[in-house]
VMD Tcl script that draws the C-alpha trace (Angstrom):
set ca {
  {-1.07 20.09 7.71}
  {1.34 17.29 8.72}
  {4.42 16.75 7.01}
  {3.88 13.50 5.66}
  {0.96 12.00 3.85}
  {0.47 8.39 3.64}
  {-1.51 5.97 1.38}
  {-2.30 2.50 2.96}
  {-3.29 -0.53 1.65}
  {-6.07 -3.33 0.80}
  {-7.62 -3.48 4.63}
  {-5.36 -1.16 5.66}
  {-7.03 1.11 8.71}
  {-5.41 4.03 10.43}
  {-5.93 1.27 13.35}
  {-3.35 -0.53 11.90}
  {-0.60 1.95 12.87}
  {-1.29 2.80 16.73}
  {0.77 5.89 17.53}
  {0.64 7.65 13.95}
  {-2.55 9.12 14.07}
  {-1.96 12.57 14.24}
  {1.45 12.67 12.76}
  {0.37 12.49 8.92}
  {-2.30 12.82 6.51}
  {-3.69 9.33 6.14}
  {-5.83 7.75 3.74}
  {-6.62 4.21 3.17}
  {-8.03 3.26 -0.39}
  {-11.86 2.10 -0.67}
  {-11.68 2.21 3.30}
  {-11.60 5.99 2.77}
  {-13.08 6.37 -1.12}
  {-11.07 4.52 -4.23}
  {-8.54 5.91 -6.22}
  {-9.85 9.34 -7.97}
  {-10.43 9.75 -4.14}
  {-6.53 8.59 -2.97}
  {-5.72 10.61 -5.56}
  {-7.15 14.09 -4.89}
  {-5.66 13.67 -1.29}
  {-1.99 13.28 -2.43}
  {-2.46 16.38 -4.77}
  {-3.75 18.58 -2.39}
  {-1.04 17.92 0.71}
  {1.83 20.41 0.56}
  {3.69 17.97 2.76}
  {7.48 17.01 1.63}
  {6.98 13.49 2.25}
  {5.15 10.91 0.78}
  {4.48 7.06 1.92}
  {1.73 4.16 0.21}
  {1.60 0.86 1.45}
  {0.72 -2.56 -0.84}
  {-2.31 -1.18 -2.66}
  {-1.46 2.37 -1.94}
  {2.02 2.31 -3.22}
  {0.66 0.80 -6.44}
  {-1.80 3.88 -6.84}
  {1.01 6.07 -6.44}
  {3.27 3.76 -9.30}
  {-0.09 4.13 -11.38}
  {-0.10 7.61 -11.22}
  {4.52 8.16 -10.46}
  {4.60 10.64 -13.36}
  {2.79 13.68 -12.05}
  {3.22 12.47 -8.21}
  {6.54 11.49 -7.65}
  {7.85 15.18 -8.41}
  {5.27 16.55 -6.03}
  {7.63 15.41 -2.83}
  {10.63 15.57 -1.69}
  {10.92 11.63 -0.76}
  {9.09 8.95 -1.84}
  {8.61 6.10 0.31}
  {7.04 2.60 -0.97}
  {6.27 -0.52 0.99}
  {5.76 -3.72 -0.70}
  {4.72 -1.77 -4.28}
  {3.51 -3.77 -7.29}
  {2.48 -2.69 -10.85}
  {0.30 -5.16 -11.35}
  {-1.25 -7.48 -8.11}
  {-1.41 -10.27 -11.12}
  {2.14 -10.35 -10.32}
  {2.43 -11.42 -6.99}
  {-0.72 -13.20 -6.18}
  {-3.10 -15.23 -8.53}
  {-6.16 -13.96 -9.40}
  {-7.78 -17.14 -8.77}
  {-6.64 -16.88 -4.82}
  {-8.43 -12.95 -5.62}
  {-11.23 -14.09 -6.81}
  {-11.09 -16.36 -3.90}
  {-10.96 -14.05 -1.05}
  {-13.78 -12.02 -2.60}
  {-16.02 -15.22 -2.31}
  {-14.94 -15.73 1.06}
  {-15.44 -11.22 1.43}
  {-18.81 -12.27 0.20}
  {-19.83 -14.98 2.91}
  {-17.73 -14.22 6.39}
  {-15.88 -10.95 5.67}
  {-14.54 -10.71 9.01}
  {-12.61 -14.12 9.40}
  {-11.73 -13.11 5.94}
  {-10.10 -10.25 6.71}
  {-8.19 -11.20 9.53}
  {-6.87 -14.11 8.29}
  {-5.32 -11.37 5.28}
  {-3.98 -9.65 8.23}
  {-2.52 -12.69 9.52}
  {-0.62 -13.57 6.30}
  {0.41 -10.13 6.51}
  {2.22 -10.47 9.70}
  {-0.20 -8.25 11.80}
  {-0.05 -9.00 14.86}
  {-2.39 -6.89 17.32}
  {-5.56 -6.76 14.71}
  {-8.08 -3.81 15.35}
  {-11.36 -4.31 15.89}
  {-13.93 -5.32 12.75}
  {-15.92 -2.83 10.89}
  {-18.89 -4.54 9.65}
  {-18.85 -1.16 6.68}
  {-15.85 -2.54 5.78}
  {-17.46 -5.59 3.79}
  {-18.55 -3.49 0.78}
  {-15.33 -1.44 0.05}
  {-13.39 -4.68 0.29}
  {-15.11 -6.32 -1.90}
  {-14.52 -3.08 -4.37}
  {-11.01 -3.07 -3.44}
  {-10.44 -6.62 -4.61}
  {-12.22 -6.16 -8.03}
  {-9.89 -3.45 -8.52}
  {-6.94 -5.30 -8.03}
  {-8.34 -8.03 -10.70}
  {-7.56 -4.98 -13.29}
  {-5.66 -2.35 -12.22}
  {-2.24 -1.63 -13.61}
  {0.68 0.80 -13.57}
  {2.36 1.16 -16.55}
  {6.26 0.06 -16.40}
  {7.54 3.75 -17.66}
  {10.73 4.78 -15.73}
  {10.33 7.49 -13.54}
  {13.13 9.56 -12.09}
  {13.34 8.14 -8.70}
  {16.63 9.49 -7.20}
  {14.02 10.12 -4.22}
  {12.32 7.20 -3.92}
  {12.86 4.12 -1.17}
  {11.09 0.78 -2.06}
  {10.90 -1.43 0.67}
  {10.75 -4.83 0.64}
  {10.13 -7.98 3.47}
  {11.82 -10.91 3.35}
  {8.94 -12.98 4.40}
  {6.37 -11.02 2.37}
  {3.86 -13.63 1.59}
  {1.66 -11.12 -0.47}
  {3.76 -9.21 -2.86}
  {6.51 -11.29 -3.98}
  {10.21 -10.42 -4.97}
  {9.75 -10.79 -9.03}
  {7.37 -8.15 -8.34}
  {9.09 -5.73 -6.52}
  {11.94 -5.91 -8.80}
  {9.08 -5.10 -11.66}
  {8.64 -2.00 -9.58}
  {11.75 -1.32 -9.46}
  {12.72 -1.34 -12.91}
  {9.85 1.76 -13.48}
  {11.66 3.29 -10.71}
  {15.54 3.96 -11.96}
  {18.08 4.98 -8.71}
  {15.70 4.01 -6.36}
  {16.83 2.97 -3.06}
  {15.40 -0.74 -2.04}
  {15.80 -1.51 1.58}
  {14.74 -5.32 2.41}
  {13.63 -5.86 6.20}
  {13.47 -9.22 7.78}
  {9.39 -9.21 8.09}
  {6.72 -9.85 5.93}
  {4.45 -7.84 3.80}
  {3.08 -5.11 7.14}
  {6.12 -2.60 7.93}
  {7.30 -3.00 11.38}
  {6.29 0.51 12.68}
  {9.07 1.33 14.12}
  {10.95 1.26 10.64}
  {7.85 2.95 8.64}
  {8.39 5.86 11.14}
  {12.00 6.13 10.55}
  {11.39 6.21 6.88}
  {8.72 8.63 7.20}
  {10.56 10.86 9.83}
  {13.97 10.61 9.57}
}
mol new
graphics top color blue
foreach p $ca { graphics top sphere $p radius 0.5 }
foreach p [lrange $ca 0 end-1] q [lrange $ca 1 end] { graphics top cylinder $p $q radius 0.2 }
display resetview
């Protein structure tokens, strides 16, 4: 078993993270199963390090009281308590409508807004699960109840167009003593930065 378990974000297949396959146990919300499936992966893995990006970080925050104490280090990239805190619901609904009409173009537009340059091949089987993911993001909310987080690193991007600073601040308020690192990029973390924090 690898020493890192990583829960990715919306439309976040492992192909977005070239060179890291085999170094972690990877799971993408809704592409690899719903919230319960993501929790099962994180509960079953004896890794020392837990990482999450965006929706994956949100799922970790929803279950922070259970999950954070299980790991020696937790790294949350672009976390949010509630997606509506950073992305207006009307835009999420518009994205869902676009996904129903032209799913590939909709997801590629999202990847572009994330700052992802090397986009992977599109898999038509993703369309249905990603529609479910958007419905989930419209209603899912993590409680803002503080959980001891001295071993947690929160990472946010200066030019993130998806998860804005105010949403990150709300997540930080629920993570007392967590470290906060700001990188100069957007919603998608630089792979070298990601690797340096997950495998220091």
